[in-house]
Wavefront OBJ file of the C-alpha trace (Angstrom):
o trace
v 133.212 61.787 109.234
v 130.831 58.696 109.251
v 129.836 59.142 112.851
v 129.085 62.893 112.357
v 126.888 62.041 109.394
v 124.973 59.457 111.365
v 124.417 61.835 114.244
v 123.217 64.576 111.868
v 120.264 62.245 111.216
v 119.140 61.977 114.797
v 119.806 65.549 115.965
v 117.659 66.872 118.616
v 114.858 69.343 117.594
v 115.232 72.696 119.297
v 112.451 75.346 118.980
v 113.632 78.225 116.783
v 111.776 80.971 118.782
v 113.448 79.820 121.972
v 116.859 79.965 120.289
v 116.198 83.591 119.316
v 115.238 84.412 122.876
v 118.252 82.614 124.116
v 120.553 84.632 121.919
v 119.006 87.820 123.130
v 119.543 86.741 126.763
v 123.255 85.896 125.977
v 123.808 89.393 124.628
v 121.743 91.363 127.233
v 123.084 89.476 130.251
v 126.710 89.633 129.108
v 126.474 93.421 128.435
v 124.774 93.951 131.828
v 127.446 92.316 133.912
v 130.324 93.551 131.641
v 131.525 96.361 133.908
v 131.879 93.945 136.829
v 133.391 91.233 134.697
v 135.949 93.563 133.203
v 137.032 94.741 136.653
v 137.549 91.205 137.846
v 139.323 90.361 134.676
v 141.714 93.265 135.223
v 142.664 92.030 138.658
v 143.132 88.442 137.310
v 145.284 89.693 134.508
v 147.527 91.583 136.859
v 147.912 88.528 139.099
v 148.816 86.344 136.138
v 151.441 88.723 134.947
v 153.034 88.985 138.368
v 152.901 85.204 138.973
v 154.709 83.798 135.912
v 156.088 84.973 132.494
v 153.901 84.507 129.447
v 150.691 85.818 127.978
v 147.600 86.617 129.977
v 145.215 84.776 127.744
v 145.192 81.227 126.322
v 143.373 80.285 123.154
v 142.325 76.640 122.733
v 140.652 74.955 119.859
v 137.245 73.538 120.955
v 134.421 71.800 119.069
v 131.153 73.731 119.037
v 127.647 73.141 117.615
v 127.293 70.513 114.945
v 131.122 69.776 115.070
v 132.186 73.277 114.100
v 135.555 74.227 115.651
v 136.292 77.568 117.228
v 138.974 79.218 119.406
v 137.875 79.409 123.030
v 139.418 82.123 125.154
v 140.579 81.563 128.715
v 143.012 83.123 131.176
v 146.343 81.384 131.139
v 146.605 79.006 134.123
v 149.687 76.980 133.121
v 153.354 77.640 132.597
v 154.285 78.515 128.949
v 154.938 75.527 126.640
v 153.298 72.982 129.024
v 152.860 69.529 127.487
v 149.169 68.852 126.598
v 149.653 65.138 126.051
v 149.014 64.405 129.779
v 145.594 66.022 129.598
v 144.755 64.070 126.409
v 145.506 60.795 128.219
v 143.356 61.831 131.205
v 140.418 62.615 128.830
v 140.712 59.121 127.387
v 140.783 57.599 130.924
v 137.723 59.613 131.931
v 135.803 58.624 128.739
v 136.677 54.943 129.506
v 135.263 55.384 133.144
v 138.527 55.027 134.992
v 138.799 56.411 138.532
v 141.702 58.476 139.527
v 143.371 56.123 142.023
v 145.689 58.774 143.506
v 142.754 60.677 144.828
v 141.083 57.822 146.704
v 137.845 59.732 146.815
v 134.380 59.555 145.305
v 133.437 59.946 141.651
v 135.321 60.296 138.473
v 137.378 63.088 137.209
v 139.252 64.040 133.903
v 141.232 66.867 135.594
v 144.644 66.163 136.735
v 145.159 66.907 140.493
v 148.351 68.477 141.729
v 149.312 69.173 138.095
v 152.867 70.637 138.135
v 152.003 72.534 134.920
v 149.629 74.877 136.682
v 150.753 78.126 138.185
v 149.929 79.333 141.701
v 147.440 81.896 140.409
v 146.234 79.210 137.879
v 145.212 76.851 140.759
v 143.008 79.645 142.218
v 141.364 80.812 139.011
v 140.676 77.267 137.974
v 139.145 76.280 141.340
v 136.810 79.353 141.191
v 136.275 79.029 137.490
v 137.635 82.617 136.995
v 139.743 81.359 134.182
v 136.653 81.051 132.130
v 135.580 84.625 132.342
v 136.991 85.653 128.981
v 134.592 83.139 127.418
v 131.967 85.928 127.697
v 133.726 87.200 124.581
v 132.902 83.873 122.895
v 129.293 84.356 123.950
v 129.155 87.792 122.376
v 130.716 86.358 119.087
v 128.040 83.639 119.096
v 130.547 80.721 119.419
v 129.135 79.856 122.860
v 125.878 80.579 124.824
v 125.426 81.270 128.557
v 123.905 77.775 129.144
v 124.797 74.628 127.200
v 127.034 71.577 127.187
v 130.776 71.850 127.934
v 132.670 72.426 124.690
v 134.962 69.358 124.094
v 138.475 69.447 122.825
v 139.142 67.913 119.311
v 140.919 64.786 120.639
v 137.813 63.996 122.742
v 135.476 64.338 119.799
v 137.675 62.087 117.661
v 136.616 59.043 119.717
v 132.917 60.059 120.135
v 130.223 57.546 119.157
v 126.776 58.342 117.834
v 125.260 59.003 121.259
v 128.066 61.391 122.276
v 127.550 63.391 119.031
v 124.097 64.321 120.223
v 125.551 66.691 122.832
v 126.983 68.773 119.958
v 123.562 69.413 118.551
v 123.313 72.409 120.892
v 125.691 75.428 121.241
v 128.329 74.953 123.994
v 127.778 76.927 127.164
v 129.631 78.873 129.901
v 127.568 76.824 132.413
v 125.034 73.993 132.261
v 123.676 71.001 134.119
v 127.068 69.155 134.182
v 128.910 72.288 135.415
v 126.253 72.925 138.176
v 125.227 69.370 139.268
v 128.137 67.174 138.082
v 131.407 68.625 137.088
v 134.366 66.307 138.158
v 131.998 64.191 140.356
v 130.287 62.146 137.568
v 131.308 59.684 134.910
v 131.696 60.695 131.216
v 128.539 58.817 130.227
v 126.624 60.442 133.072
v 127.840 63.823 131.772
v 126.657 62.932 128.238
v 123.186 61.975 129.457
v 123.039 65.197 131.554
v 123.703 67.258 128.419
v 121.275 65.346 126.221
v 118.519 65.661 128.824
v 119.097 69.378 129.010
v 119.067 69.792 125.201
v 115.801 67.817 125.032
v 114.021 69.869 127.706
v 115.711 73.180 127.625
v 113.792 76.318 128.255
v 114.300 79.962 129.209
v 113.272 79.127 132.831
v 115.760 76.284 133.038
v 118.634 78.554 131.557
v 117.838 81.242 134.156
v 117.838 78.677 136.934
v 121.220 77.268 135.911
v 122.686 80.739 135.707
v 121.518 81.385 139.196
v 122.768 78.139 140.518
v 126.251 78.737 138.918
v 126.990 81.532 141.388
v 127.313 79.316 144.559
v 129.227 76.707 142.606
v 131.839 79.305 141.739
v 131.839 80.750 145.229
v 132.196 77.402 146.943
v 134.589 76.154 144.185
v 132.766 72.762 144.028
v 134.437 70.383 141.501
v 136.969 72.862 140.200
v 140.716 72.776 140.008
l 1 2 3 4 5 6 7 8 9 10 11 12 13 14 15 16 17 18 19 20 21 22 23 24 25 26 27 28 29 30 31 32 33 34 35 36 37 38 39 40 41 42 43 44 45 46 47 48 49 50 51 52 53 54 55 56 57 58 59 60 61 62 63 64 65 66 67 68 69 70 71 72 73 74 75 76 77 78 79 80 81 82 83 84 85 86 87 88 89 90 91 92 93 94 95 96 97 98 99 100 101 102 103 104 105 106 107 108 109 110 111 112 113 114 115 116 117 118 119 120 121 122 123 124 125 126 127 128 129 130 131 132 133 134 135 136 137 138 139 140 141 142 143 144 145 146 147 148 149 150 151 152 153 154 155 156 157 158 159 160 161 162 163 164 165 166 167 168 169 170 171 172 173 174 175 176 177 178 179 180 181 182 183 184 185 186 187 188 189 190 191 192 193 194 195 196 197 198 199 200 201 202 203 204 205 206 207 208 209 210 211 212 213 214 215 216 217 218 219 220 221 222 223 224 225
């Protein structure tokens, strides 16, 4: 891919010692909270099973660091065999800076409000980001990190330009500056700049700060759904 080759020439430089500490933080923090996470996951799994037929988990292909694809794990929040084309169209609209006119509110969003494909339990776990708890497994595997850019879907990356490819220099994260400060309230280009700014100035202190700030975002369900 020509754009990927160009982006590789202007990748952001990230300190190797920081990356080693970051990986240790990923493992230590995930193992530390594992008992609580597993308990919540058990409750969510039971609710999903009681709410609608189908598997508990949903695997989705995402694009990780340097354009390498991986299978991201989530709790299933949609009915089985839901059409994904609608989401692909909304992603394109979001990248083009279109506002969701049916909302009539502030900001931009790529998520589909009142999506009929989402189950009752699915709406709650999406709003509270509980659907993303299985991604701690991706963190342990090394596909993702605790703090980093949101991992994009393949059909989003297909229309990336050189600037957008910079956000793939870093490993995708469970949380990050966009997830804490922006989420569905900012434009696509603002999200890109937030990710690039984080990658340029990332530090252990910044990561710990974003992890801490993620807690009220989940509790208050800001920008979810």
